[in-house]
C-alpha positions in Angstrom: 120.9 116.0 74.5 117.4 114.5 74.3 115.7 113.0 77.4 114.5 109.5 77.1 110.8 109.1 77.6 109.8 106.7 80.4 106.8 104.6 81.4 105.9 105.3 85.0 104.1 102.6 87.0 102.5 103.0 90.4 100.4 100.4 92.2 98.6 100.9 95.6 98.2 98.0 97.9 97.5 97.3 101.6 100.3 98.2 103.9 103.2 95.7 104.3 103.4 93.7 107.5 106.8 92.7 108.7 109.0 90.9 106.1 106.0 90.8 103.8 106.6 88.6 100.7 104.6 91.0 98.6 107.6 93.4 98.4 109.6 90.7 96.6 106.7 89.3 94.7 106.1 92.7 93.0 109.7 92.7 91.8 109.4 89.1 90.6 106.2 90.0 88.8 108.0 92.7 86.8 110.9 90.4 85.9 108.6 87.7 84.7 106.7 90.1 82.5 109.6 91.8 80.6 111.8 89.3 78.8 115.4 89.4 80.0 114.8 91.8 82.9 116.8 91.2 86.1 116.6 93.7 88.8 119.7 92.5 90.7 121.5 95.8 91.4 121.3 98.6 93.9 122.6 102.1 93.5 125.6 103.6 95.4 125.3 107.0 97.0 126.9 108.3 93.8 124.3 106.6 91.7 126.5 103.8 90.4 125.1 100.2 90.1 126.3 97.7 92.6 125.5 94.0 92.0 123.4 92.1 94.5 124.3 88.4 94.3 121.7 87.6 96.9 119.1 90.1 95.8 116.0 88.4 97.2 117.5 88.0 100.7 119.0 91.5 100.6 115.7 93.1 99.7 113.5 91.3 102.3 116.0 92.2 105.0 115.8 95.8 104.1 112.0 96.3 104.2 111.4 99.2 106.5 109.0 102.1 106.9 106.4 100.1 104.9 108.6 99.9 101.7 111.8 98.5 100.2 114.9 100.2 98.7 115.4 100.9 95.0 116.7 98.0 92.9 117.6 98.3 89.2 118.8 96.4 86.1 122.4 97.7 86.4 122.3 99.2 82.9 123.0 103.0 83.0 122.2 103.3 79.3 118.8 101.6 79.7 117.7 102.1 83.3 114.8 100.1 84.8 114.1 100.8 88.5 111.6 99.8 91.1 111.1 100.7 94.8 108.5 100.5 97.4 107.3 102.9 100.0 104.7 103.2 102.7 101.9 105.9 102.7 100.7 106.9 106.1 97.0 106.5 106.9 96.9 110.2 107.6 97.2 110.8 103.8 95.2 107.8 102.6 91.6 106.9 102.0 89.7 105.8 105.1 92.8 106.4 107.2 94.3 103.1 106.0 98.1 103.0 105.5 99.2 101.8 102.1 102.1 100.1 100.3 103.1 101.8 97.0 105.3 100.3 94.3 106.9 102.7 91.9 108.7 101.5 88.8 110.2 103.4 85.8 111.1 101.9 82.4 112.3 103.3 79.1 109.3 103.9 76.8 110.5 101.9 73.8 108.9 99.1 71.7 109.8 96.1 73.9 108.5 97.9 77.0 105.3 99.1 75.1 104.7 95.5 74.0 105.0 94.2 77.5 103.6 97.1 79.4 100.2 95.5 80.3 102.0 92.4 81.5 104.5 94.4 83.6 101.7 96.4 85.2 99.8 93.2 85.9 102.8 91.4 87.3 103.8 94.3 89.6 100.2 94.8 90.8 99.3 91.1 91.3 102.6 90.5 93.1 101.9 93.4 95.5 98.2 92.3 95.9 97.4 95.8 94.8 93.9 97.4 94.9 94.6 99.5 91.8 97.4 101.0 89.8 98.4 102.5 86.5 101.1 102.7 83.9 101.4 106.0 82.0 104.1 107.8 79.9 105.9 110.4 82.0 104.6 113.3 79.8 101.0 112.4 80.3 101.6 111.6 84.0 102.6 115.2 84.6 99.3 116.5 83.2 97.3 114.0 85.2 99.1 115.0 88.4 97.7 118.5 88.0 94.2 117.0 88.5 95.0 116.6 92.2 97.7 119.2 92.9 96.3 122.1 94.9 97.1 125.6 93.8 98.2 128.5 96.0 94.6 129.7 95.7 93.2 126.4 96.9 91.6 123.8 94.6 93.5 122.0 91.8 93.7 123.7 88.4 93.8 120.8 85.9 95.3 121.2 82.4 93.6 120.4 79.1 90.0 120.5 80.5 90.5 117.3 82.6 88.4 117.1 85.8 89.7 118.1 89.2 90.1 115.2 91.6 90.0 114.9 95.3 93.1 114.5 97.4 93.9 110.8 98.3 92.9 111.3 101.9 89.4 112.5 100.8 88.6 109.4 98.8 86.1 107.3 100.7 87.6 103.9 100.1 91.2 102.7 99.2 89.7 100.4 96.5 88.5 103.5 94.5 91.3 104.7 92.0 92.4 108.2 92.6 93.0 108.8 88.9 93.3 107.2 85.5 96.3 106.3 83.3 97.1 104.8 80.0 97.0 101.3 81.4 94.9 100.8 84.5 95.0 97.9 86.9 91.8 97.4 88.8 91.5 94.6 91.3 88.2 92.7 91.5 87.3 95.0 94.5 88.2 98.2 92.6 86.3 97.1 89.5 83.2 96.4 91.6 83.6 99.8 93.4 83.5 101.8 90.2 81.0 99.6 88.3 83.3 97.9 85.7 82.5 96.2 83.5 79.1 97.1 82.1 78.8 95.2 78.8 76.4 97.7 77.4 78.6 100.7 78.2 82.1 99.3 78.2 82.3 97.6 74.8 85.2 99.8 73.7 87.2 99.5 76.9 86.6 95.7 77.0 88.1 95.4 73.6 91.4 96.6 75.1 91.0 94.9 78.5 92.3 91.6 80.0 91.4 89.7 83.1 94.1 88.8 85.6 94.7 85.6 87.5 93.2 87.1 90.7 90.0 88.2 88.9 91.0 91.8 88.4 91.4 93.8 85.1 94.0 95.6 83.1 92.2 98.2 81.1 94.0 100.1 78.3 92.6 103.5 77.3 94.3 103.9 73.9 96.1 101.5 71.6 99.3 103.6 71.6 100.9 105.1 74.7 98.8 107.9 76.1 99.8 111.2 74.4 97.6 114.1 75.5 98.8 116.3 72.6 96.7 113.8 70.5 93.1 115.0 70.6 91.8 111.4 70.2 93.8 110.4 73.3 92.7 113.3 75.3 89.1 112.6 74.5 89.5 108.9 75.4 90.8 110.0 78.8 87.9 112.5 79.3 85.3 109.8 78.2 86.8 107.4 80.8 86.4 110.0 83.6 82.8 110.6 82.5 82.1 106.9 82.5 83.5 106.4 86.0 82.5 109.3 88.2 83.6 107.5 91.4 87.3 107.7 90.2 88.9 110.6 92.0 86.0 110.9 94.4 83.9 113.0 92.1 80.5 111.3 92.7 78.2 112.2 95.5 77.6 109.3 97.9 
């Protein structure tokens, strides 16, 4: 049995406050971006979809601990899921609590075609500072850039740079790492120095502005595959271009 590849999306936003509309807005943003998507089911304890006739009301009423429960499209053969969670200020840049939205979609042609819009819709709905969308295989390699080893510092794969832990990044606007598709708010773009027309011509050819003045920046035309030397080199070049990402620059 082959495992379906997925596109993993994470966006990082300021912490939710009360029944914050951004929880629901991030879900609406996903639905508007992917034709036909309706995230109007929850999962039972046994993992079976249960319809939510009043999904919006149900979700807002269940915001707790800085996040919201998982909702999905109800299709066990083609699962799309999204959930939100809070990140304590103890583990976040500058001691500021955060709101994270995590989504997972099948990595197929319709999703690939809409991926930039899905990331944008999710991030703008959450008023995120930054986020990324990356195939699950590449996301595992990228996670090794921050995962400490038993001996201490991270031991990244494939010659990628080691990155600081989230709590050691100086500002929440600075992305912790890169992905295939990168959402940078206007504040995040300013913090890392994007765009520089003289240096970012290639990236700008695969970038789009968002309604809020942010950017969606795509590193490679096809979904990031780190077994492809051209893709691995594109990721390394982007890290070289933006040394602030992952807290690698010296203030």
